[in-house]
CHARMM-style PDB file with segment names, atoms N, HN, CA, C and O in Angstrom:
ATOM      1  N   MET     1     -16.975  12.323 -51.884  1.00  0.00      PROA
ATOM      2  CA  MET     1     -16.810  13.186 -53.032  1.00  0.00      PROA
ATOM      3  C   MET     1     -15.970  12.493 -54.115  1.00  0.00      PROA
ATOM      4  O   MET     1     -16.318  12.530 -55.295  1.00  0.00      PROA
ATOM      5  N   ILE     2     -14.858  11.861 -53.700  1.00  0.00      PROA
ATOM      6  HN  ILE     2     -14.576  11.831 -52.741  1.00  0.00      PROA
ATOM      7  CA  ILE     2     -13.981  11.175 -54.653  1.00  0.00      PROA
ATOM      8  C   ILE     2     -14.727  10.014 -55.301  1.00  0.00      PROA
ATOM      9  O   ILE     2     -14.618   9.814 -56.511  1.00  0.00      PROA
ATOM     10  N   ILE     3     -15.475   9.255 -54.528  1.00  0.00      PROA
ATOM     11  HN  ILE     3     -15.564   9.417 -53.545  1.00  0.00      PROA
ATOM     12  CA  ILE     3     -16.223   8.134 -55.068  1.00  0.00      PROA
ATOM     13  C   ILE     3     -17.268   8.590 -56.064  1.00  0.00      PROA
ATOM     14  O   ILE     3     -17.484   7.928 -57.079  1.00  0.00      PROA
ATOM     15  N   LYS     4     -17.917   9.702 -55.796  1.00  0.00      PROA
ATOM     16  HN  LYS     4     -17.741  10.240 -54.971  1.00  0.00      PROA
ATOM     17  CA  LYS     4     -18.928  10.229 -56.721  1.00  0.00      PROA
ATOM     18  C   LYS     4     -18.273  10.606 -58.050  1.00  0.00      PROA
ATOM     19  O   LYS     4     -18.815  10.304 -59.113  1.00  0.00      PROA
ATOM     20  N   LYS     5     -17.092  11.273 -57.996  1.00  0.00      PROA
ATOM     21  HN  LYS     5     -16.651  11.518 -57.133  1.00  0.00      PROA
ATOM     22  CA  LYS     5     -16.399  11.654 -59.228  1.00  0.00      PROA
ATOM     23  C   LYS     5     -15.922  10.435 -60.006  1.00  0.00      PROA
ATOM     24  O   LYS     5     -15.971  10.416 -61.235  1.00  0.00      PROA
ATOM     25  N   ALA     6     -15.462   9.420 -59.285  1.00  0.00      PROA
ATOM     26  HN  ALA     6     -15.423   9.435 -58.286  1.00  0.00      PROA
ATOM     27  CA  ALA     6     -15.024   8.183 -59.951  1.00  0.00      PROA
ATOM     28  C   ALA     6     -16.203   7.522 -60.638  1.00  0.00      PROA
ATOM     29  O   ALA     6     -16.074   7.013 -61.752  1.00  0.00      PROA
ATOM     30  N   GLY     7     -17.348   7.528 -59.981  1.00  0.00      PROA
ATOM     31  HN  GLY     7     -17.453   7.941 -59.076  1.00  0.00      PROA
ATOM     32  CA  GLY     7     -18.549   6.943 -60.579  1.00  0.00      PROA
ATOM     33  C   GLY     7     -18.974   7.666 -61.830  1.00  0.00      PROA
ATOM     34  O   GLY     7     -19.382   7.034 -62.805  1.00  0.00      PROA
ATOM     35  N   GLU     8     -18.886   9.004 -61.820  1.00  0.00      PROA
ATOM     36  HN  GLU     8     -18.555   9.518 -61.029  1.00  0.00      PROA
ATOM     37  CA  GLU     8     -19.226   9.801 -63.008  1.00  0.00      PROA
ATOM     38  C   GLU     8     -18.261   9.511 -64.149  1.00  0.00      PROA
ATOM     39  O   GLU     8     -18.669   9.413 -65.306  1.00  0.00      PROA
ATOM     40  N   GLY     9     -16.968   9.373 -63.816  1.00  0.00      PROA
ATOM     41  HN  GLY     9     -16.637   9.452 -62.875  1.00  0.00      PROA
ATOM     42  CA  GLY     9     -15.986   9.054 -64.841  1.00  0.00      PROA
ATOM     43  C   GLY     9     -16.238   7.683 -65.454  1.00  0.00      PROA
ATOM     44  O   GLY     9     -16.105   7.507 -66.665  1.00  0.00      PROA
ATOM     45  N   LEU    10     -16.597   6.721 -64.629  1.00  0.00      PROA
ATOM     46  HN  LEU    10     -16.705   6.864 -63.645  1.00  0.00      PROA
ATOM     47  CA  LEU    10     -16.892   5.366 -65.108  1.00  0.00      PROA
ATOM     48  C   LEU    10     -18.108   5.367 -66.022  1.00  0.00      PROA
ATOM     49  O   LEU    10     -18.125   4.690 -67.050  1.00  0.00      PROA
ATOM     50  N   LYS    11     -19.140   6.143 -65.633  1.00  0.00      PROA
ATOM     51  HN  LYS    11     -19.126   6.693 -64.798  1.00  0.00      PROA
ATOM     52  CA  LYS    11     -20.336   6.221 -66.449  1.00  0.00      PROA
ATOM     53  C   LYS    11     -20.004   6.840 -67.816  1.00  0.00      PROA
ATOM     54  O   LYS    11     -20.479   6.352 -68.841  1.00  0.00      PROA
ATOM     55  N   ALA    12     -19.196   7.905 -67.840  1.00  0.00      PROA
ATOM     56  HN  ALA    12     -18.810   8.302 -67.007  1.00  0.00      PROA
ATOM     57  CA  ALA    12     -18.825   8.542 -69.098  1.00  0.00      PROA
ATOM     58  C   ALA    12     -18.008   7.564 -69.955  1.00  0.00      PROA
ATOM     59  O   ALA    12     -18.200   7.481 -71.168  1.00  0.00      PROA
ATOM     60  N   PHE    13     -17.102   6.832 -69.315  1.00  0.00      PROA
ATOM     61  HN  PHE    13     -16.946   6.899 -68.329  1.00  0.00      PROA
ATOM     62  CA  PHE    13     -16.286   5.839 -70.032  1.00  0.00      PROA
ATOM     63  C   PHE    13     -17.189   4.770 -70.655  1.00  0.00      PROA
ATOM     64  O   PHE    13     -17.003   4.395 -71.812  1.00  0.00      PROA
ATOM     65  N   THR    14     -18.148   4.292 -69.899  1.00  0.00      PROA
ATOM     66  HN  THR    14     -18.299   4.597 -68.959  1.00  0.00      PROA
ATOM     67  CA  THR    14     -19.051   3.259 -70.384  1.00  0.00      PROA
ATOM     68  C   THR    14     -19.887   3.760 -71.563  1.00  0.00      PROA
ATOM     69  O   THR    14     -20.079   3.043 -72.545  1.00  0.00      PROA
ATOM     70  N   LEU    15     -20.376   4.985 -71.458  1.00  0.00      PROA
ATOM     71  HN  LEU    15     -20.220   5.568 -70.660  1.00  0.00      PROA
ATOM     72  CA  LEU    15     -21.182   5.546 -72.553  1.00  0.00      PROA
ATOM     73  C   LEU    15     -20.341   5.694 -73.821  1.00  0.00      PROA
ATOM     74  O   LEU    15     -20.838   5.464 -74.923  1.00  0.00      PROA
ATOM     75  N   ASN    16     -19.081   6.072 -73.674  1.00  0.00      PROA
ATOM     76  HN  ASN    16     -18.676   6.259 -72.778  1.00  0.00      PROA
ATOM     77  CA  ASN    16     -18.204   6.207 -74.846  1.00  0.00      PROA
ATOM     78  C   ASN    16     -17.785   4.867 -75.403  1.00  0.00      PROA
ATOM     79  O   ASN    16     -17.467   4.756 -76.587  1.00  0.00      PROA
ATOM     80  N   LEU    17     -17.781   3.855 -74.570  1.00  0.00      PROA
ATOM     81  HN  LEU    17     -18.039   3.945 -73.608  1.00  0.00      PROA
ATOM     82  CA  LEU    17     -17.369   2.530 -75.007  1.00  0.00      PROA
ATOM     83  C   LEU    17     -18.460   1.839 -75.821  1.00  0.00      PROA
ATOM     84  O   LEU    17     -18.155   1.040 -76.707  1.00  0.00      PROA
ATOM     85  N   SER    18     -19.686   2.125 -75.543  1.00  0.00      PROA
ATOM     86  HN  SER    18     -19.935   2.774 -74.823  1.00  0.00      PROA
ATOM     87  CA  SER    18     -20.809   1.443 -76.192  1.00  0.00      PROA
ATOM     88  C   SER    18     -20.755   1.502 -77.718  1.00  0.00      PROA
ATOM     89  O   SER    18     -20.938   0.461 -78.349  1.00  0.00      PROA
ATOM     90  N   PRO    19     -20.515   2.650 -78.352  1.00  0.00      PROA
ATOM     91  CA  PRO    19     -20.429   2.656 -79.823  1.00  0.00      PROA
ATOM     92  C   PRO    19     -19.304   1.756 -80.350  1.00  0.00      PROA
ATOM     93  O   PRO    19     -19.456   1.106 -81.384  1.00  0.00      PROA
ATOM     94  N   ALA    20     -18.201   1.725 -79.649  1.00  0.00      PROA
ATOM     95  HN  ALA    20     -18.078   2.253 -78.809  1.00  0.00      PROA
ATOM     96  CA  ALA    20     -17.083   0.873 -80.088  1.00  0.00      PROA
ATOM     97  C   ALA    20     -17.489  -0.586 -80.014  1.00  0.00      PROA
ATOM     98  O   ALA    20     -17.228  -1.347 -80.946  1.00  0.00      PROA
ATOM     99  N   LEU    21     -18.116  -0.986 -78.934  1.00  0.00      PROA
ATOM    100  HN  LEU    21     -18.327  -0.368 -78.177  1.00  0.00      PROA
ATOM    101  CA  LEU    21     -18.570  -2.371 -78.798  1.00  0.00      PROA
ATOM    102  C   LEU    21     -19.596  -2.713 -79.856  1.00  0.00      PROA
ATOM    103  O   LEU    21     -19.585  -3.825 -80.383  1.00  0.00      PROA
ATOM    104  N   LYS    22     -20.495  -1.775 -80.185  1.00  0.00      PROA
ATOM    105  HN  LYS    22     -20.504  -0.871 -79.757  1.00  0.00      PROA
ATOM    106  CA  LYS    22     -21.488  -2.011 -81.222  1.00  0.00      PROA
ATOM    107  C   LYS    22     -20.787  -2.220 -82.571  1.00  0.00      PROA
ATOM    108  O   LYS    22     -21.187  -3.080 -83.356  1.00  0.00      PROA
ATOM    109  N   THR    23     -19.751  -1.438 -82.829  1.00  0.00      PROA
ATOM    110  HN  THR    23     -19.425  -0.740 -82.191  1.00  0.00      PROA
ATOM    111  CA  THR    23     -19.028  -1.570 -84.103  1.00  0.00      PROA
ATOM    112  C   THR    23     -18.397  -2.963 -84.202  1.00  0.00      PROA
ATOM    113  O   THR    23     -18.479  -3.601 -85.251  1.00  0.00      PROA
ATOM    114  N   PHE    24     -17.771  -3.438 -83.127  1.00  0.00      PROA
ATOM    115  HN  PHE    24     -17.704  -2.920 -82.274  1.00  0.00      PROA
ATOM    116  CA  PHE    24     -17.173  -4.763 -83.154  1.00  0.00      PROA
ATOM    117  C   PHE    24     -18.238  -5.846 -83.332  1.00  0.00      PROA
ATOM    118  O   PHE    24     -18.019  -6.830 -84.039  1.00  0.00      PROA
ATOM    119  N   ALA    25     -19.379  -5.661 -82.695  1.00  0.00      PROA
ATOM    120  HN  ALA    25     -19.557  -4.862 -82.121  1.00  0.00      PROA
ATOM    121  CA  ALA    25     -20.461  -6.632 -82.847  1.00  0.00      PROA
ATOM    122  C   ALA    25     -20.960  -6.655 -84.294  1.00  0.00      PROA
ATOM    123  O   ALA    25     -21.300  -7.716 -84.817  1.00  0.00      PROA
ATOM    124  N   ASP    26     -21.004  -5.487 -84.941  1.00  0.00      PROA
ATOM    125  HN  ASP    26     -20.727  -4.625 -84.517  1.00  0.00      PROA
ATOM    126  CA  ASP    26     -21.433  -5.420 -86.330  1.00  0.00      PROA
ATOM    127  C   ASP    26     -20.492  -6.167 -87.265  1.00  0.00      PROA
ATOM    128  O   ASP    26     -20.923  -6.683 -88.296  1.00  0.00      PROA
ATOM    129  N   LEU    27     -19.194  -6.229 -86.910  1.00  0.00      PROA
ATOM    130  HN  LEU    27     -18.844  -5.810 -86.073  1.00  0.00      PROA
ATOM    131  CA  LEU    27     -18.266  -6.941 -87.753  1.00  0.00      PROA
ATOM    132  C   LEU    27     -18.530  -8.423 -87.779  1.00  0.00      PROA
ATOM    133  O   LEU    27     -18.160  -9.097 -88.740  1.00  0.00      PROA
ATOM    134  N   ASP    28     -19.170  -8.954 -86.735  1.00  0.00      PROA
ATOM    135  HN  ASP    28     -19.471  -8.406 -85.954  1.00  0.00      PROA
ATOM    136  CA  ASP    28     -19.478 -10.382 -86.688  1.00  0.00      PROA
ATOM    137  C   ASP    28     -20.810 -10.716 -87.377  1.00  0.00      PROA
ATOM    138  O   ASP    28     -21.153 -11.889 -87.525  1.00  0.00      PROA
ATOM    139  N   THR    29     -21.541  -9.714 -87.788  1.00  0.00      PROA
ATOM    140  HN  THR    29     -21.262  -8.761 -87.668  1.00  0.00      PROA
ATOM    141  CA  THR    29     -22.831  -9.937 -88.429  1.00  0.00      PROA
ATOM    142  C   THR    29     -22.612 -10.204 -89.910  1.00  0.00      PROA
ATOM    143  O   THR    29     -22.013  -9.379 -90.600  1.00  0.00      PROA
ATOM    144  N   PRO    30     -23.084 -11.333 -90.409  1.00  0.00      PROA
ATOM    145  CA  PRO    30     -22.906 -11.643 -91.841  1.00  0.00      PROA
ATOM    146  C   PRO    30     -23.564 -10.573 -92.714  1.00  0.00      PROA
ATOM    147  O   PRO    30     -24.632 -10.055 -92.387  1.00  0.00      PROA
ATOM    148  N   ASN    31     -22.917 -10.259 -93.809  1.00  0.00      PROA
ATOM    149  HN  ASN    31     -22.049 -10.680 -94.074  1.00  0.00      PROA
ATOM    150  CA  ASN    31     -23.441  -9.296 -94.763  1.00  0.00      PROA
ATOM    151  C   ASN    31     -23.365  -9.946 -96.136  1.00  0.00      PROA
ATOM    152  O   ASN    31     -22.283 -10.033 -96.716  1.00  0.00      PROA
ATOM    153  N   PRO    32     -24.497 -10.406 -96.665  1.00  0.00      PROA
ATOM    154  CA  PRO    32     -24.496 -11.112 -97.958  1.00  0.00      PROA
ATOM    155  C   PRO    32     -23.906 -10.295 -99.102  1.00  0.00      PROA
ATOM    156  O   PRO    32     -23.269 -10.858 -99.992  1.00  0.00      PROA
ATOM    157  N   GLU    33     -24.103  -8.988 -99.095  1.00  0.00      PROA
ATOM    158  HN  GLU    33     -24.620  -8.530 -98.372  1.00  0.00      PROA
ATOM    159  CA  GLU    33     -23.585  -8.152-100.179  1.00  0.00      PROA
ATOM    160  C   GLU    33     -22.048  -8.143-100.148  1.00  0.00      PROA
ATOM    161  O   GLU    33     -21.404  -8.282-101.188  1.00  0.00      PROA
ATOM    162  N   ILE    34     -21.469  -7.980 -98.960  1.00  0.00      PROA
ATOM    163  HN  ILE    34     -21.992  -7.868 -98.115  1.00  0.00      PROA
ATOM    164  CA  ILE    34     -20.012  -7.983 -98.845  1.00  0.00      PROA
ATOM    165  C   ILE    34     -19.471  -9.374 -99.144  1.00  0.00      PROA
ATOM    166  O   ILE    34     -18.440  -9.501 -99.804  1.00  0.00      PROA
ATOM    167  N   ASP    35     -20.144 -10.416 -98.676  1.00  0.00      PROA
ATOM    168  HN  ASP    35     -20.982 -10.313 -98.140  1.00  0.00      PROA
ATOM    169  CA  ASP    35     -19.730 -11.785 -98.963  1.00  0.00      PROA
ATOM    170  C   ASP    35     -19.677 -12.044-100.461  1.00  0.00      PROA
ATOM    171  O   ASP    35     -18.759 -12.698-100.956  1.00  0.00      PROA
ATOM    172  N   ALA    36     -20.669 -11.527-101.179  1.00  0.00      PROA
ATOM    173  HN  ALA    36     -21.415 -10.996-100.777  1.00  0.00      PROA
ATOM    174  CA  ALA    36     -20.719 -11.728-102.625  1.00  0.00      PROA
ATOM    175  C   ALA    36     -19.549 -11.015-103.316  1.00  0.00      PROA
ATOM    176  O   ALA    36     -18.971 -11.544-104.265  1.00  0.00      PROA
ATOM    177  N   ILE    37     -19.208  -9.830-102.843  1.00  0.00      PROA
ATOM    178  HN  ILE    37     -19.678  -9.400-102.072  1.00  0.00      PROA
ATOM    179  CA  ILE    37     -18.090  -9.097-103.415  1.00  0.00      PROA
ATOM    180  C   ILE    37     -16.789  -9.847-103.210  1.00  0.00      PROA
ATOM    181  O   ILE    37     -15.987  -9.978-104.134  1.00  0.00      PROA
ATOM    182  N   TRP    38     -16.580 -10.343-101.988  1.00  0.00      PROA
ATOM    183  HN  TRP    38     -17.231 -10.237-101.237  1.00  0.00      PROA
ATOM    184  CA  TRP    38     -15.358 -11.123-101.699  1.00  0.00      PROA
ATOM    185  C   TRP    38     -15.335 -12.418-102.509  1.00  0.00      PROA
ATOM    186  O   TRP    38     -14.279 -12.814-103.003  1.00  0.00      PROA
ATOM    187  N   ARG    39     -16.464 -13.071-102.651  1.00  0.00      PROA
ATOM    188  HN  ARG    39     -17.322 -12.749-102.250  1.00  0.00      PROA
ATOM    189  CA  ARG    39     -16.521 -14.319-103.404  1.00  0.00      PROA
ATOM    190  C   ARG    39     -16.108 -14.075-104.858  1.00  0.00      PROA
ATOM    191  O   ARG    39     -15.337 -14.847-105.429  1.00  0.00      PROA
ATOM    192  N   GLU    40     -16.628 -12.999-105.448  1.00  0.00      PROA
ATOM    193  HN  GLU    40     -17.254 -12.373-104.984  1.00  0.00      PROA
ATOM    194  CA  GLU    40     -16.293 -12.664-106.830  1.00  0.00      PROA
ATOM    195  C   GLU    40     -14.809 -12.333-106.979  1.00  0.00      PROA
ATOM    196  O   GLU    40     -14.160 -12.770-107.930  1.00  0.00      PROA
ATOM    197  N   ALA    41     -14.285 -11.568-106.043  1.00  0.00      PROA
ATOM    198  HN  ALA    41     -14.812 -11.214-105.270  1.00  0.00      PROA
ATOM    199  CA  ALA    41     -12.853 -11.229-106.089  1.00  0.00      PROA
ATOM    200  C   ALA    41     -11.989 -12.466-105.970  1.00  0.00      PROA
ATOM    201  O   ALA    41     -10.998 -12.609-106.688  1.00  0.00      PROA
ATOM    202  N   ALA    42     -12.357 -13.361-105.070  1.00  0.00      PROA
ATOM    203  HN  ALA    42     -13.161 -13.246-104.487  1.00  0.00      PROA
ATOM    204  CA  ALA    42     -11.575 -14.594-104.881  1.00  0.00      PROA
ATOM    205  C   ALA    42     -11.628 -15.464-106.130  1.00  0.00      PROA
ATOM    206  O   ALA    42     -10.619 -16.048-106.525  1.00  0.00      PROA
ATOM    207  N   GLN    43     -12.798 -15.555-106.751  1.00  0.00      PROA
ATOM    208  HN  GLN    43     -13.618 -15.081-106.431  1.00  0.00      PROA
ATOM    209  CA  GLN    43     -12.927 -16.368-107.966  1.00  0.00      PROA
ATOM    210  C   GLN    43     -12.093 -15.785-109.110  1.00  0.00      PROA
ATOM    211  O   GLN    43     -11.460 -16.524-109.864  1.00  0.00      PROA
ATOM    212  N   GLU    44     -12.098 -14.460-109.231  1.00  0.00      PROA
ATOM    213  HN  GLU    44     -12.612 -13.859-108.619  1.00  0.00      PROA
ATOM    214  CA  GLU    44     -11.303 -13.816-110.279  1.00  0.00      PROA
ATOM    215  C   GLU    44      -9.813 -14.075-110.036  1.00  0.00      PROA
ATOM    216  O   GLU    44      -9.076 -14.376-110.975  1.00  0.00      PROA
ATOM    217  N   ARG    45      -9.380 -13.962-108.813  1.00  0.00      PROA
ATOM    218  HN  ARG    45      -9.979 -13.717-108.051  1.00  0.00      PROA
ATOM    219  CA  ARG    45      -7.946 -14.218-108.503  1.00  0.00      PROA
ATOM    220  C   ARG    45      -7.578 -15.673-108.779  1.00  0.00      PROA
ATOM    221  O   ARG    45      -6.515 -15.951-109.332  1.00  0.00      PROA
ATOM    222  N   TRP    46      -8.453 -16.599-108.396  1.00  0.00      PROA
ATOM    223  HN  TRP    46      -9.317 -16.373-107.946  1.00  0.00      PROA
ATOM    224  CA  TRP    46      -8.177 -18.005-108.614  1.00  0.00      PROA
ATOM    225  C   TRP    46      -8.062 -18.291-110.123  1.00  0.00      PROA
ATOM    226  O   TRP    46      -7.148 -18.992-110.558  1.00  0.00      PROA
ATOM    227  N   GLN    47      -8.984 -17.747-110.904  1.00  0.00      PROA
ATOM    228  HN  GLN    47      -9.726 -17.177-110.551  1.00  0.00      PROA
ATOM    229  CA  GLN    47      -8.940 -17.944-112.345  1.00  0.00      PROA
ATOM    230  C   GLN    47      -7.654 -17.342-112.951  1.00  0.00      PROA
ATOM    231  O   GLN    47      -7.044 -17.940-113.837  1.00  0.00      PROA
ATOM    232  N   ALA    48      -7.256 -16.169-112.470  1.00  0.00      PROA
ATOM    233  HN  ALA    48      -7.751 -15.683-111.750  1.00  0.00      PROA
ATOM    234  CA  ALA    48      -6.027 -15.546-112.967  1.00  0.00      PROA
ATOM    235  C   ALA    48      -4.820 -16.390-112.595  1.00  0.00      PROA
ATOM    236  O   ALA    48      -3.892 -16.540-113.391  1.00  0.00      PROA
ATOM    237  N   TYR    49      -4.829 -16.939-111.389  1.00  0.00      PROA
ATOM    238  HN  TYR    49      -5.582 -16.817-110.743  1.00  0.00      PROA
ATOM    239  CA  TYR    49      -3.724 -17.825-110.947  1.00  0.00      PROA
ATOM    240  C   TYR    49      -3.631 -19.060-111.846  1.00  0.00      PROA
ATOM    241  O   TYR    49      -2.558 -19.415-112.334  1.00  0.00      PROA
ATOM    242  N   LYS    50      -4.790 -19.707-112.052  1.00  0.00      PROA
ATOM    243  HN  LYS    50      -5.661 -19.418-111.656  1.00  0.00      PROA
ATOM    244  CA  LYS    50      -4.807 -20.928-112.881  1.00  0.00      PROA
ATOM    245  C   LYS    50      -4.383 -20.634-114.319  1.00  0.00      PROA
ATOM    246  O   LYS    50      -3.783 -21.489-114.970  1.00  0.00      PROA
ATOM    247  N   ALA    51      -4.684 -19.439-114.821  1.00  0.00      PROA
ATOM    248  HN  ALA    51      -5.171 -18.744-114.293  1.00  0.00      PROA
ATOM    249  CA  ALA    51      -4.329 -19.079-116.183  1.00  0.00      PROA
ATOM    250  C   ALA    51      -2.874 -18.609-116.306  1.00  0.00      PROA
ATOM    251  O   ALA    51      -2.378 -18.382-117.409  1.00  0.00      PROA
ATOM    252  N   GLY    52      -2.212 -18.471-115.183  1.00  0.00      PROA
ATOM    253  HN  GLY    52      -2.615 -18.655-114.286  1.00  0.00      PROA
ATOM    254  CA  GLY    52      -0.820 -18.022-115.200  1.00  0.00      PROA
ATOM    255  C   GLY    52      -0.661 -16.505-115.334  1.00  0.00      PROA
ATOM    256  O   GLY    52       0.427 -16.010-115.627  1.00  0.00      PROA
ATOM    257  N   ASP    53      -1.750 -15.781-115.117  1.00  0.00      PROA
ATOM    258  HN  ASP    53      -2.634 -16.183-114.879  1.00  0.00      PROA
ATOM    259  CA  ASP    53      -1.731 -14.331-115.257  1.00  0.00      PROA
ATOM    260  C   ASP    53      -1.324 -13.600-113.986  1.00  0.00      PROA
ATOM    261  O   ASP    53      -1.175 -12.378-113.980  1.00  0.00      PROA
ATOM    262  N   LEU    54      -1.146 -14.353-112.924  1.00  0.00      PROA
ATOM    263  HN  LEU    54      -1.267 -15.345-112.929  1.00  0.00      PROA
ATOM    264  CA  LEU    54      -0.799 -13.755-111.639  1.00  0.00      PROA
ATOM    265  C   LEU    54       0.628 -14.062-111.269  1.00  0.00      PROA
ATOM    266  O   LEU    54       1.068 -15.206-111.379  1.00  0.00      PROA
ATOM    267  N   LYS    55       1.357 -13.056-110.832  1.00  0.00      PROA
ATOM    268  HN  LYS    55       1.000 -12.126-110.743  1.00  0.00      PROA
ATOM    269  CA  LYS    55       2.717 -13.263-110.376  1.00  0.00      PROA
ATOM    270  C   LYS    55       2.637 -13.870-108.975  1.00  0.00      PROA
ATOM    271  O   LYS    55       1.914 -13.374-108.112  1.00  0.00      PROA
ATOM    272  N   THR    56       3.386 -14.942-108.765  1.00  0.00      PROA
ATOM    273  HN  THR    56       3.974 -15.345-109.466  1.00  0.00      PROA
ATOM    274  CA  THR    56       3.401 -15.565-107.441  1.00  0.00      PROA
ATOM    275  C   THR    56       4.734 -15.316-106.756  1.00  0.00      PROA
ATOM    276  O   THR    56       5.746 -15.030-107.397  1.00  0.00      PROA
ATOM    277  N   VAL    57       4.705 -15.434-105.437  1.00  0.00      PROA
ATOM    278  HN  VAL    57       3.883 -15.667-104.916  1.00  0.00      PROA
ATOM    279  CA  VAL    57       5.895 -15.230-104.625  1.00  0.00      PROA
ATOM    280  C   VAL    57       6.044 -16.459-103.741  1.00  0.00      PROA
ATOM    281  O   VAL    57       5.081 -16.898-103.113  1.00  0.00      PROA
ATOM    282  N   SER    58       7.250 -17.013-103.693  1.00  0.00      PROA
ATOM    283  HN  SER    58       8.032 -16.656-104.203  1.00  0.00      PROA
ATOM    284  CA  SER    58       7.458 -18.207-102.890  1.00  0.00      PROA
ATOM    285  C   SER    58       7.376 -17.906-101.390  1.00  0.00      PROA
ATOM    286  O   SER    58       7.569 -16.768-100.960  1.00  0.00      PROA
ATOM    287  N   TYR    59       7.093 -18.918-100.625  1.00  0.00      PROA
ATOM    288  HN  TYR    59       6.936 -19.842-100.974  1.00  0.00      PROA
ATOM    289  CA  TYR    59       7.039 -18.807 -99.170  1.00  0.00      PROA
ATOM    290  C   TYR    59       8.379 -18.302 -98.648  1.00  0.00      PROA
ATOM    291  O   TYR    59       8.423 -17.424 -97.787  1.00  0.00      PROA
ATOM    292  N   GLU    60       9.450 -18.848 -99.159  1.00  0.00      PROA
ATOM    293  HN  GLU    60       9.414 -19.562 -99.859  1.00  0.00      PROA
ATOM    294  CA  GLU    60      10.779 -18.457 -98.728  1.00  0.00      PROA
ATOM    295  C   GLU    60      11.041 -16.975 -98.962  1.00  0.00      PROA
ATOM    296  O   GLU    60      11.628 -16.312 -98.107  1.00  0.00      PROA
ATOM    297  N   ALA    61      10.617 -16.449-100.100  1.00  0.00      PROA
ATOM    298  HN  ALA    61      10.140 -16.987-100.795  1.00  0.00      PROA
ATOM    299  CA  ALA    61      10.822 -15.036-100.397  1.00  0.00      PROA
ATOM    300  C   ALA    61      10.033 -14.138 -99.430  1.00  0.00      PROA
ATOM    301  O   ALA    61      10.514 -13.091 -98.995  1.00  0.00      PROA
ATOM    302  N   VAL    62       8.845 -14.566 -99.118  1.00  0.00      PROA
ATOM    303  HN  VAL    62       8.454 -15.417 -99.471  1.00  0.00      PROA
ATOM    304  CA  VAL    62       8.034 -13.793 -98.151  1.00  0.00      PROA
ATOM    305  C   VAL    62       8.675 -13.823 -96.779  1.00  0.00      PROA
ATOM    306  O   VAL    62       8.783 -12.784 -96.128  1.00  0.00      PROA
ATOM    307  N   MET    63       9.098 -14.981 -96.329  1.00  0.00      PROA
ATOM    308  HN  MET    63       9.011 -15.825 -96.858  1.00  0.00      PROA
ATOM    309  CA  MET    63       9.729 -15.105 -95.011  1.00  0.00      PROA
ATOM    310  C   MET    63      11.020 -14.322 -94.938  1.00  0.00      PROA
ATOM    311  O   MET    63      11.314 -13.701 -93.917  1.00  0.00      PROA
ATOM    312  N   GLN    64      11.796 -14.343 -96.010  1.00  0.00      PROA
ATOM    313  HN  GLN    64      11.558 -14.847 -96.840  1.00  0.00      PROA
ATOM    314  CA  GLN    64      13.053 -13.614 -96.023  1.00  0.00      PROA
ATOM    315  C   GLN    64      12.813 -12.113 -95.894  1.00  0.00      PROA
ATOM    316  O   GLN    64      13.587 -11.405 -95.250  1.00  0.00      PROA
ATOM    317  N   LYS    65      11.746 -11.641 -96.504  1.00  0.00      PROA
ATOM    318  HN  LYS    65      11.117 -12.216 -97.027  1.00  0.00      PROA
ATOM    319  CA  LYS    65      11.434 -10.215 -96.495  1.00  0.00      PROA
ATOM    320  C   LYS    65      10.967  -9.761 -95.084  1.00  0.00      PROA
ATOM    321  O   LYS    65      11.316  -8.666 -94.644  1.00  0.00      PROA
ATOM    322  N   TYR    66      10.201 -10.583 -94.399  1.00  0.00      PROA
ATOM    323  HN  TYR    66       9.917 -11.473 -94.756  1.00  0.00      PROA
ATOM    324  CA  TYR    66       9.564 -10.154 -93.159  1.00  0.00      PROA
ATOM    325  C   TYR    66      10.221 -10.700 -91.880  1.00  0.00      PROA
ATOM    326  O   TYR    66       9.852 -10.288 -90.781  1.00  0.00      PROA
ATOM    327  N   LEU    67      11.154 -11.586 -92.005  1.00  0.00      PROA
ATOM    328  HN  LEU    67      11.454 -11.920 -92.898  1.00  0.00      PROA
ATOM    329  CA  LEU    67      11.802 -12.108 -90.773  1.00  0.00      PROA
ATOM    330  C   LEU    67      13.214 -11.640 -90.651  1.00  0.00      PROA
ATOM    331  OT1 LEU    67      13.897 -11.982 -89.685  1.00  0.00      PROA
TER     332      LEU     67
END
């Protein structure tokens, strides 16, 4: 009886785990639309940095804040 209940619990756990695993697998699938959005954002940031329109923070300031 205990083994049967354990088996049922494992089956329920596995069924609930499947959507989570599918979600993680989907994250590894390339998405050209999202890639294009990130590419555009990165290019805009790079151009703003080169033009001096972006405020920068030194490595030391970041480390001091978080360490």
